[in-house]
Structures are given as C-alpha cells and as structure tokens.
VOGU-3710 file (C-alpha; in Angstrom, 3 decimals, decimal comma):
1> mrpdlsiria> -68,577/-35,848/-66,404  -66,232/-38,860/-66,253  -66,871/-41,177/-63,320  -64,471/-40,580/-60,436  -65,056/-42,912/-57,487  -63,353/-43,165/-54,125  -63,874/-46,037/-51,732  -62,655/-45,760/-48,109  -62,177/-48,987/-46,134  -62,242/-48,032/-42,327
11> geagqgiqti> -61,905/-49,765/-39,090  -59,682/-50,607/-36,197  -56,057/-51,700/-36,661  -56,176/-55,495/-36,778  -59,509/-55,732/-38,633  -57,807/-56,424/-42,014  -58,192/-52,910/-43,403  -54,971/-53,013/-45,343  -55,604/-56,556/-46,553  -58,931/-55,621/-47,950
21> gvtlcqiahr> -57,512/-52,540/-49,653  -54,461/-54,186/-51,068  -56,445/-57,116/-52,400  -58,989/-54,858/-54,027  -56,250/-52,872/-55,703  -54,708/-56,117/-57,088  -58,073/-57,275/-58,486  -58,741/-53,882/-60,094  -55,195/-53,696/-61,502  -55,581/-57,096/-63,161
31> cglplfahqd> -58,975/-55,895/-64,671  -57,309/-52,754/-66,091  -59,048/-50,317/-63,718  -56,901/-47,125/-63,277  -56,454/-46,478/-59,609  -54,716/-44,550/-56,857  -54,595/-45,670/-53,264  -53,186/-44,396/-50,050  -53,540/-45,035/-46,279  -54,262/-43,212/-43,093
41> ymsrvrggnn> -53,302/-45,078/-40,058  -52,555/-44,529/-36,427  -49,304/-45,521/-34,636  -50,708/-48,531/-32,817  -51,028/-52,322/-33,414  -54,626/-52,644/-32,365  -57,607/-50,296/-31,986  -57,941/-46,736/-33,135  -59,407/-45,851/-36,446  -57,639/-46,257/-39,774
51> fyqvrfaapa> -58,632/-46,269/-43,381  -57,345/-47,437/-46,749  -58,758/-45,389/-49,612  -58,805/-46,359/-53,281  -59,741/-43,919/-56,033  -60,820/-45,062/-59,483  -60,948/-42,664/-62,349  -60,004/-42,347/-66,007  -57,621/-41,025/-66,930  -55,480/-42,614/-64,332
61> pcacreridv> -55,599/-40,602/-61,084  -52,333/-39,484/-59,447  -53,621/-38,066/-56,113  -56,275/-38,669/-53,523  -59,727/-36,993/-53,132  -61,225/-35,548/-49,990  -64,735/-36,781/-50,647  -65,606/-40,407/-50,886  -68,430/-42,341/-52,609  -68,414/-45,543/-50,627
71> llamdaasvr> -67,476/-46,135/-46,951  -66,917/-49,739/-46,121  -67,042/-49,606/-42,342  -65,726/-52,622/-40,338  -67,118/-51,247/-37,118  -69,700/-48,721/-35,844  -67,025/-46,148/-34,831  -66,022/-45,865/-38,515  -69,449/-44,720/-39,565  -69,384/-42,003/-36,889
81> lqsgaltang> -65,862/-40,875/-37,621  -65,801/-41,232/-41,437  -69,267/-40,747/-42,840  -68,800/-36,938/-42,887  -66,585/-37,417/-45,932  -69,245/-39,028/-47,969  -70,704/-37,252/-51,030  -74,359/-36,400/-51,128  -75,125/-39,790/-52,877  -72,460/-41,698/-50,923
91> rvvidisktg> -73,163/-45,123/-49,617  -72,125/-46,851/-46,358  -71,355/-50,700/-46,589  -71,648/-52,316/-43,150  -72,631/-55,352/-41,263  -75,666/-54,072/-39,394  -76,155/-57,075/-37,180  -72,480/-56,969/-36,030  -72,228/-53,201/-35,506  -75,688/-52,256/-34,443
101> vaakagdlld> -75,812/-49,355/-36,854  -79,417/-48,555/-37,719  -80,331/-48,932/-41,356  -81,132/-45,940/-43,514  -83,058/-46,344/-46,709  -81,001/-45,637/-49,872  -77,654/-44,881/-48,319  -76,699/-48,071/-46,500  -75,878/-51,469/-47,970  -76,086/-54,215/-45,344
111> vpmysigkei> -73,460/-56,919/-45,960  -73,397/-59,374/-43,095  -69,661/-59,882/-43,428  -69,060/-61,389/-40,071  -71,939/-63,893/-40,024  -71,126/-65,014/-43,654  -67,483/-65,391/-42,607  -68,511/-67,554/-39,684  -71,167/-69,554/-41,429  -69,299/-70,183/-44,721
121> ggseryassv> -65,620/-69,800/-43,774  -65,908/-71,112/-40,156  -64,628/-67,918/-38,546  -65,369/-64,190/-38,436  -61,787/-63,709/-39,706  -63,154/-64,442/-43,231  -65,201/-61,183/-43,125  -62,397/-59,470/-45,006  -62,891/-61,798/-47,972  -66,643/-61,070/-47,913
131> avgalagmlg> -65,859/-57,402/-47,915  -63,479/-57,791/-50,916  -66,129/-59,620/-52,769  -68,800/-56,972/-52,086  -66,625/-54,116/-53,235  -65,600/-56,069/-56,359  -69,285/-56,844/-57,055  -70,234/-53,139/-56,677  -67,475/-52,217/-59,153  -68,501/-54,947/-61,552
141> lepdtvaavl> -65,159/-56,707/-61,486  -64,829/-60,209/-62,968  -65,478/-62,960/-60,414  -62,743/-65,072/-62,041  -60,248/-62,317/-61,380  -61,395/-62,046/-57,847  -60,887/-65,760/-57,373  -57,438/-65,685/-58,980  -56,179/-62,878/-56,774  -57,538/-64,463/-53,526
151> savfgskgpd> -55,981/-67,737/-54,517  -52,625/-65,977/-54,909  -53,046/-64,044/-51,629  -53,962/-67,118/-49,499  -52,265/-69,858/-51,567  -49,440/-70,381/-49,018  -51,983/-71,238/-46,385  -53,206/-74,359/-48,145  -56,096/-75,298/-50,413  -58,689/-75,450/-47,674
161> ivqrnlacar> -58,083/-71,903/-46,538  -58,245/-70,730/-50,194  -61,561/-72,439/-50,796  -63,065/-70,884/-47,607  -61,963/-67,442/-48,668  -63,282/-67,969/-52,222  -66,679/-69,177/-50,906  -66,967/-66,079/-48,756  -65,904/-63,742/-51,549  -68,492/-65,231/-53,918
171> egirigsaal> -71,289/-64,452/-51,377  -69,986/-60,908/-51,038  -69,941/-60,571/-54,850  -73,566/-61,681/-54,979  -74,588/-58,909/-52,569  -72,482/-56,221/-53,986  -73,591/-56,850/-57,561  -77,042/-55,594/-56,621  -75,648/-52,260/-55,817  -73,546/-51,518/-58,917
181> lpaithepve> -71,459/-48,222/-58,990  -71,007/-46,135/-62,084  -68,597/-47,941/-64,524  -64,987/-46,731/-64,750  -63,376/-46,952/-68,149  -60,985/-49,828/-68,152  -57,517/-49,526/-69,590  -56,395/-52,370/-71,871  -54,196/-54,968/-70,269  -51,236/-55,318/-72,582
191> pdnpkflldg> -49,131/-58,486/-72,029  -46,232/-56,981/-74,006  -46,244/-53,779/-72,028  -47,324/-54,723/-68,530  -48,130/-52,391/-65,799  -46,888/-52,871/-62,295  -48,954/-52,304/-59,169  -46,483/-50,695/-56,777  -46,256/-48,406/-53,892  -43,517/-45,788/-53,623
201> neavalgavf> -41,220/-47,866/-51,328  -41,481/-50,889/-53,606  -40,530/-48,661/-56,475  -37,398/-47,501/-54,585  -36,481/-51,075/-53,797  -36,960/-52,133/-57,376  -34,785/-49,300/-58,558  -32,008/-50,292/-56,107  -32,224/-53,863/-57,410  -32,016/-52,774/-61,051
211> agcrfysgyp> -29,148/-50,367/-60,149  -27,222/-53,379/-58,873  -27,440/-52,697/-55,157  -25,712/-55,549/-53,315  -25,902/-54,428/-49,730  -28,625/-52,669/-47,634  -28,482/-51,950/-43,993  -31,156/-50,108/-41,991  -33,006/-49,838/-38,747  -36,798/-50,080/-38,880
221> mtpsttimea> -38,342/-46,647/-38,848  -41,654/-45,718/-40,403  -42,157/-44,962/-43,273  -38,849/-46,417/-44,559  -39,214/-49,865/-43,149  -40,962/-51,418/-46,161  -38,024/-50,648/-48,341  -36,000/-52,981/-46,181  -38,861/-55,596/-46,278  -39,161/-55,399/-50,033
231> larfsakhpm> -35,408/-55,848/-50,565  -35,472/-58,741/-48,192  -38,038/-60,378/-50,374  -36,047/-59,567/-53,597  -32,855/-60,901/-51,992  -34,279/-64,422/-52,526  -33,758/-64,014/-56,198  -30,983/-61,371/-56,412  -27,420/-61,348/-55,034  -28,008/-59,023/-52,128
241> iveqaedeia> -27,434/-58,880/-48,407  -30,106/-57,159/-46,223  -28,958/-56,387/-42,784  -31,105/-54,990/-39,910  -28,654/-52,863/-37,921  -28,919/-52,119/-34,230  -29,301/-48,407/-34,896  -29,009/-45,866/-37,669  -25,459/-44,975/-36,774  -24,450/-48,667/-37,394
251> ainmvigasf> -26,506/-48,762/-40,597  -24,803/-45,827/-42,342  -21,296/-47,029/-41,270  -22,031/-50,529/-42,609  -23,130/-49,004/-45,923  -19,953/-46,916/-46,161  -17,857/-50,095/-45,398  -19,709/-52,128/-48,023  -19,213/-49,397/-50,541  -15,574/-49,016/-49,793
261> agvramtats> -15,275/-52,817/-50,255  -16,665/-52,450/-53,683  -20,497/-53,042/-53,769  -23,257/-50,607/-54,313  -24,918/-50,006/-50,981  -27,971/-48,133/-49,625  -29,710/-47,333/-46,329  -33,100/-45,866/-45,645  -34,640/-44,066/-42,589  -36,807/-41,160/-41,491
271> gggfalmteg> -35,806/-37,811/-40,137  -34,847/-38,929/-36,658  -32,689/-41,682/-37,927  -31,279/-39,445/-40,637  -30,150/-37,038/-37,932  -28,171/-39,891/-36,318  -26,580/-40,680/-39,685  -25,092/-37,185/-40,300  -21,652/-37,813/-38,907  -21,499/-40,903/-41,233
281> islaamtetp> -22,653/-38,797/-44,161  -19,648/-36,431/-43,500  -17,366/-39,526/-43,256  -18,580/-40,667/-46,670  -17,914/-37,251/-48,076  -14,367/-36,975/-46,613  -13,444/-40,480/-47,797  -15,277/-39,899/-51,090  -17,187/-43,153/-50,689  -20,450/-43,441/-52,685
291> vvivngqrpa> -23,566/-44,034/-50,597  -27,374/-43,728/-51,331  -29,547/-42,681/-48,463  -33,382/-42,565/-48,429  -35,078/-40,079/-46,023  -38,725/-40,941/-45,811  -40,144/-37,868/-44,087  -42,714/-37,870/-41,332  -43,870/-35,126/-38,899  -41,320/-34,108/-36,309
301> patglptrte> -39,594/-32,849/-34,116  -38,554/-35,943/-32,104  -41,008/-38,842/-32,695  -43,696/-36,534/-33,992  -46,497/-38,471/-35,776  -44,762/-41,704/-36,681  -47,247/-42,822/-39,309  -48,245/-39,489/-40,932  -46,665/-37,454/-43,673  -44,733/-34,154/-43,962
311> qadldlvlha> -42,087/-32,353/-46,035  -40,245/-30,534/-43,304  -36,823/-32,252/-43,735  -35,790/-30,228/-46,783  -33,542/-27,813/-44,842  -32,167/-30,822/-42,961  -30,933/-32,839/-45,923  -29,552/-29,871/-47,806  -27,254/-29,023/-44,855  -26,886/-32,357/-42,989
321> ghgefarvvy> -23,328/-33,179/-42,024  -20,479/-30,997/-40,705  -18,277/-29,152/-43,188  -18,781/-28,433/-46,858  -19,070/-31,135/-49,484  -20,937/-31,961/-52,615  -24,164/-33,859/-52,486  -27,256/-34,488/-54,551  -30,820/-34,499/-53,269  -33,617/-36,068/-55,375
331> apgsieeafe> -37,300/-35,590/-54,497  -39,502/-38,034/-56,457  -43,130/-37,135/-56,804  -44,458/-40,347/-58,360  -44,040/-44,076/-58,411  -42,206/-43,836/-61,767  -39,880/-41,166/-60,448  -39,183/-43,083/-57,261  -37,871/-45,957/-59,446  -35,920/-43,854/-61,992
341> ltvrafdvse> -34,357/-41,480/-59,543  -33,230/-44,385/-57,371  -31,359/-45,943/-60,306  -29,959/-42,455/-61,094  -28,872/-42,002/-57,544  -26,592/-45,003/-57,587  -24,942/-43,864/-60,858  -24,412/-40,239/-59,754  -23,220/-41,454/-56,339  -20,479/-43,543/-57,863
351> rfqipviilt> -19,730/-41,182/-60,762  -18,971/-38,295/-58,353  -18,059/-40,366/-55,299  -20,543/-38,484/-53,067  -23,573/-39,074/-50,816  -26,910/-38,969/-52,728  -30,053/-38,527/-50,761  -33,531/-39,537/-51,987  -36,100/-37,451/-50,178  -39,548/-39,118/-49,973
361> dqyladmvrs> -42,346/-39,086/-47,299  -44,997/-41,287/-45,923  -47,543/-40,342/-48,533  -45,289/-41,260/-51,411  -44,030/-44,402/-49,503  -47,504/-45,793/-49,197  -49,248/-44,562/-52,342  -50,180/-47,285/-54,819  -50,720/-46,951/-58,567  -50,613/-49,070/-61,712
371> vnlpdagglp> -47,590/-47,781/-63,554  -45,446/-48,337/-66,608  -41,866/-48,151/-65,324  -39,340/-46,177/-67,331  -37,338/-48,200/-69,985  -34,875/-49,935/-67,824  -32,395/-50,372/-70,727  -31,893/-46,598/-71,013  -30,972/-46,169/-67,310  -27,275/-45,993/-66,370
381> rdrhllardk> -25,592/-48,883/-64,631  -21,818/-48,167/-65,128  -19,720/-48,824/-61,970  -17,164/-46,082/-62,772  -14,296/-48,174/-61,189  -10,619/-48,093/-62,083  -9,714/-51,319/-63,971  -6,664/-53,216/-62,791  -4,878/-52,703/-66,144  -5,404/-48,899/-65,857
391> agagyrrfal> -3,989/-48,472/-62,409  -0,342/-48,356/-62,877  2,172/-47,877/-60,033  1,894/-45,292/-57,290  -1,892/-45,199/-57,151  -3,381/-42,045/-55,562  -6,914/-42,568/-54,246  -7,452/-38,784/-53,938  -5,617/-37,506/-56,921  -6,387/-33,855/-57,723
401> tdsgvsprai> -8,252/-33,653/-61,070  -9,958/-30,867/-63,006  -13,363/-32,589/-62,352  -12,629/-33,172/-58,660  -13,276/-36,866/-59,256  -10,360/-39,170/-58,620  -9,830/-42,645/-60,122  -11,653/-44,936/-57,711  -10,233/-48,403/-57,084  -11,433/-50,879/-54,552
411> psgiddviyi> -9,243/-53,135/-52,271  -7,948/-56,117/-54,275  -9,173/-54,476/-57,465  -5,613/-53,238/-58,199  -2,204/-54,374/-57,345  -1,316/-51,250/-55,377  -2,117/-50,302/-51,778  -5,145/-48,101/-51,132  -4,850/-45,585/-48,243  -7,980/-43,894/-46,948
421> dsdehteegh> -8,517/-41,711/-43,885  -11,321/-39,620/-42,211  -8,763/-36,854/-41,383  -7,682/-34,423/-44,021  -5,264/-36,192/-46,358  -2,921/-35,932/-49,261  -3,613/-37,341/-52,724  -2,107/-40,627/-51,578  -4,495/-40,767/-48,584  -2,017/-39,903/-45,815
431> itedggvrga> -2,998/-37,566/-42,947  -1,826/-34,020/-43,334  -2,295/-30,529/-41,789  -0,704/-28,688/-44,630  -2,810/-25,590/-45,515  -2,266/-25,693/-49,210  -3,295/-29,359/-49,398  -6,285/-28,615/-47,271  -7,459/-25,885/-49,637  -6,932/-28,018/-52,626
441> mvdkrfsrkm> -8,888/-30,992/-51,128  -11,872/-28,759/-50,123  -11,976/-27,300/-53,608  -11,855/-30,850/-54,975  -14,594/-32,323/-52,811  -16,891/-29,276/-52,983  -16,390/-26,692/-55,638  -15,164/-28,869/-58,506  -17,758/-31,588/-57,959  -20,475/-29,138/-57,575
451> kglareirpp> -19,596/-27,591/-61,011  -19,890/-31,030/-62,474  -23,068/-31,817/-60,723  -24,692/-28,586/-62,021  -24,511/-30,071/-65,483  -26,338/-33,175/-64,304  -29,404/-31,563/-62,772  -32,682/-33,386/-63,412  -34,797/-30,470/-64,868  -38,173/-29,429/-63,464
461> vcgrlehart> -41,375/-30,986/-64,869  -43,766/-28,357/-66,125  -47,353/-28,160/-67,332  -49,667/-25,626/-68,883  -47,541/-22,591/-68,420  -48,356/-20,858/-71,709  -51,352/-18,774/-70,458  -50,911/-19,290/-66,762  -52,051/-16,578/-64,387  -50,912/-18,742/-61,334
471> vligfgstmg> -48,044/-21,129/-61,336  -47,947/-23,779/-58,526  -44,476/-24,925/-57,565  -43,806/-28,074/-55,499  -41,354/-30,892/-54,846  -41,866/-34,546/-54,043  -45,302/-36,009/-53,278  -47,248/-32,826/-54,016  -46,717/-33,557/-57,650  -49,963/-35,448/-58,228
481> aireisesmd> -52,364/-32,954/-56,574  -50,582/-29,968/-58,256  -50,731/-31,686/-61,649  -54,483/-32,525/-61,403  -55,271/-28,919/-60,306  -53,266/-27,606/-63,230  -55,075/-29,798/-65,646  -58,562/-28,973/-64,304  -58,417/-25,295/-63,574  -57,992/-22,542/-66,237
491> gvgcihlpqv> -55,041/-20,316/-65,930  -53,062/-22,588/-63,568  -49,684/-23,903/-64,516  -47,420/-26,164/-62,491  -43,705/-26,871/-61,840  -42,547/-30,022/-60,101  -39,009/-30,257/-58,796  -37,714/-33,930/-58,849  -34,248/-32,590/-57,802  -33,806/-29,951/-55,097
501> wpfpavdiqs> -30,023/-29,981/-54,845  -28,053/-28,834/-56,714  -31,001/-26,432/-57,216  -32,136/-25,919/-60,864  -31,747/-22,163/-60,468  -31,149/-21,491/-64,131  -34,091/-23,639/-65,205  -36,541/-21,905/-62,794  -35,397/-18,495/-63,841  -35,815/-19,391/-67,471
511> ilanapgart> -39,228/-21,043/-66,996  -40,672/-18,218/-64,942  -39,274/-15,715/-67,429  -41,475/-17,426/-70,123  -44,553/-16,957/-67,847  -44,483/-13,214/-67,371  -47,118/-11,729/-65,016  -47,948/-15,158/-63,541  -48,197/-15,376/-59,752  -45,935/-18,051/-58,281
521> vtvennaggq> -47,183/-20,082/-55,248  -45,355/-22,919/-53,611  -47,379/-25,943/-52,329  -45,630/-27,585/-49,360  -46,320/-29,981/-46,561  -44,362/-27,959/-43,951  -45,015/-24,884/-41,838  -42,019/-22,747/-42,824  -42,275/-22,546/-46,651  -38,931/-24,187/-46,927
531> larlirretg> -39,146/-24,480/-50,754  -40,120/-20,871/-51,088  -37,009/-19,874/-49,004  -34,813/-22,090/-51,123  -36,121/-20,543/-54,346  -35,405/-17,028/-53,096  -31,907/-17,981/-51,872  -30,834/-19,609/-55,088  -32,596/-17,449/-57,688  -33,473/-14,237/-56,097
541> iqvagsilky> -37,094/-14,811/-56,977  -39,583/-14,028/-54,166  -42,695/-16,277/-54,699  -46,063/-14,490/-54,218  -47,070/-16,902/-51,498  -47,255/-20,437/-50,227  -50,021/-22,928/-49,610  -48,856/-24,888/-46,554  -50,189/-27,948/-44,825  -48,615/-29,597/-41,730
551> dgrpftvdel> -51,318/-31,620/-39,974  -49,675/-34,898/-41,009  -51,984/-35,437/-43,944  -51,348/-34,975/-47,679  -52,940/-32,440/-49,962  -56,056/-33,832/-51,555  -57,152/-32,510/-54,927  -60,300/-31,067/-53,412  -58,463/-29,197/-50,563  -55,887/-27,806/-52,827
561> rrrledyng> -58,484/-26,490/-55,290  -60,426/-24,939/-52,432  -57,355/-23,357/-50,864  -56,205/-22,006/-54,203  -59,644/-20,503/-54,873  -59,541/-18,898/-51,399  -56,048/-17,720/-52,073  -57,128/-16,095/-55,265  -59,927/-14,526/-53,336
//
C-alpha cells in the first residue's frame, strides 16, 4: 500500500497554527512532496480550537482524509479534542512540560517547543519554528530547504529574527528526525515546468490578473476576503485598482461603473453579500454591462457559520436578480479549474455582455495544492469591443442582432454618443414603454443570448463510467473526494459539473445513456439536494438518491466511502 499520511496541526487561534501549516506546505512543495491541505477554524480572533491539516500521498491527493497519522498539539485541549481522529498507530507531538499532558510510551513525541523557543530564540513565540522543524524532520525533508523557506517567510523582519527562527527550527529537526515517518514518493521538481503552491482564492485572483482585470471592489466577507487580499498584493506589479467598498451594494455598483467605463472588473463575496448585490446584478443585465462575481459559499441563513463550508447557494445564484436575463454560473472543483474558469468568466462576460458568477465555497477557497496551471497562452483574452473605425455614425448601443449581442463601445472609444439606461430602452438606449420594443429586448437579453451560451457550455468531467454500477454526480468542491472514491472503489463512476448554468442537459443525458443500469447519486454539501432537483428539472432524470452533508465541514474521502457503502447497503 502506498504511504498516505495526514498531519493535523491544532491549537487555539493566535498560536500560529496557520503559520506552521503554510510554512510546512511551502517546504514540502519545494521538496517535490505531493500534498493537499485544508483548514478548520472557528469565527474568533483568539481562543477556541482550530486545525490546519496537510495530507501527503502519491499520486497527488485532491481531497482531505478523516483519519490522521500525526497530531501536532499546541495546547492540551487539542489532545482531548483531536486525538480521536488518530489512526491506530498515530502519534501525538506535543510539549509535555508546557501542556502538562502525561507521556504515553510509543504514541507521544515530546518536543519542548516553548522552552526551546525561549532558550534559543528568546521568546516562546518561536515555538512555531521549532514545530515546523520537528514536522520537517519527521518527514525527512531537507534542512537546507527548511532554512530557505524560513528565511523567505521571516526575511522582512530582519537578519536577527531570521537567525533566531533558523536556530529554533534546527533543534526541531534534530528531535523530529529521530521519529521518521514512512517516506512519500517525491515528484520531480522541474524548473522548466514549475508547479505553483496555491489555495483556491489565490487561483481565482491569478486568473483575474491573467484575464486583464483592472478593477476590483469588494467588502470583506469570509471566505472571499483573501481574493481581495491577493489582488491587493498583485496590484503592486500589475495595473489594477483594488477598492474596499463600504458594503456589497456599493461594491457591485462600482464594478458596473468600472466595466461601463471600459475596464474588466470583478467583485467577490459570500451568500449574504451576494443577496445584497442582486439588484445590481439585474442592473448589469439590463444595461448589458459585463461583470464577474464570485460567491464563496458558507453556511447560512443569515450569518450562519462564517468560517465553515457549504453548497447551499446553488438555487440562489441561478435565480438571483429580478426579471429574466442570461447568465453563466461556473462551479470550479479544483485549484486548476478555479484559475481557468475565472479567465473564461471574463471572456464570456464580455463576449455576451452578461453577469458571470463563479460559485466557490470555503473548502475550495482555503484548500492548498501544488498544481500545474493550464497553458495560459491557450486561454481567451479578447476584449470584444467595437473599434473606433468600425463604429460609423448613429451608433446604437442596444442594436437588435441575431445573436442578441450588440456592438459594445465604451465612452470616448468612439466618436458618437453612448446612451444607456436602467429602464427599458430602445436600440439607441432611450427610455420606452412600447410593448413591441419591450418584447424584442427581452428576447435579445434572454432567449437569444441563452441560445448562444448553450453552445459555450463547459462539459462535465467524467471518470470510470464504462462498467459503473453507481455514478456519483457533484459540482464544485466535492470533485476531489468524488474522484478519489471513483478511482479506489470498483464499479463507481463519477461526473463533475464545472458549469451549472446554462445546465449541460444534453451532455448529462448522453453520458448517462452510455451507462445503462447505473444508479445515479448526487453528492452535495447542502440539505435540500439542490443539484438533484436541478438535474430533474433540466433533464427529466430522477437520480436514485443523494448523499448530503450540511454540518459546515467538507466531505472527506473516508466519510464519502463509508456513506456510499452504507447507501449501497
């Protein structure tokens, strides 16, 4: 059996849990160790109990496990709360003198993180570097790589701080090396084809940068906030304005204004903020102004569980906004798809002059993997704007066309005047209440554009359908767990939907027709089986059942396997 190791770093908020986890990922990434990481954290600045979990396996893992092999506990409470997840041979790494946890022969590694931090570094704050070193030593990672990563992490704090952290990490490596874990097959580090260590929100932000986004406005709301933070960092090297608005209503309207003025623009939020944006989304539809909106789902209604995950906004984004108009909803399930579909969102939004929604969630936003991003040269970047020499006289911003897409010019981009209005309007953009014009404009904005969008659907991603007795169907972040189950269980096929609207009805009907007799089961992080209902509405296919989870946590590979086995009964 191939080694498959999961390390959970647990403790209170403020004890450096995320710093330890992220630094360990960076070291492993540089060493070519395939990994998958995710977080579980409470909605508080201090206290509570949080964890950062890293899974190492070959081939590269794409989902989290339920059981863990190592628990690095930064406090005594973490042993009590998290040790139940340990495997039979699992090990607890802890500072016994600091926490008062009694030693147990064979399953507890005493690493005096806090005393080493104080003696060598001069403060208990350096315990996190001791912890990083201990875990790196247990994994057999190169000390030089540990030093290089720590130097980069703490470089801005000055050489003295760097040296203190390095000295503490070296002592951690010495202790951890005496408790080596089973070796994980390293992937070759290829300078000519580098992998990127990214989380889902960073992938969205990179996709926006590559697509040529020049304006971002948003109000901080977990789990979308780190998109804004990443773009703020990138704006130091790329021509982009990042604006923190006073609320989500202001954010969407700023984005509409920026897009009307001629730049690619985006906003991101979660379900509560998205609800506030819906009138603005309808404004974008009526004025046929391209906008890209990210909805990072979390449990609701109302504030719900601010730092947990869920997939309960599917119905919301499909119908958000008053009236009928064309839209696209992408649901990336991986870091790679988050990047690619963000680039595609900007292109489709401008080509069809519509709102495009990217539906993510907390699990995808925070998951970390080493990935090869899609070939950027093959992704679209055309602006789809009317050139000055093509405009002519008597420009009509909302001209009726067979495709429903009118020539789009931006102010000062042509010599003619551009009229635009949120009321119903003529082809020239003037307000009207004429019934015939109204019917023609609705047909233009809705029916004709939807026909064109139906030819642009991102097809489902399928696996092992040839002899499948059960087919698991999911969208968004369930992709990783579904794929691993399909690859490890006989008779289980899988279908992942990276686009949920326009719905790929013809594709689903064709795919399932080629898997006769297979039982179809949706896997969803919601309570109502929203994907199952959507499939029935759009295809007439009634799935056999749904495996649902709505406790704010993602599906682990172990839980999905267990629940599928129980389901098969």
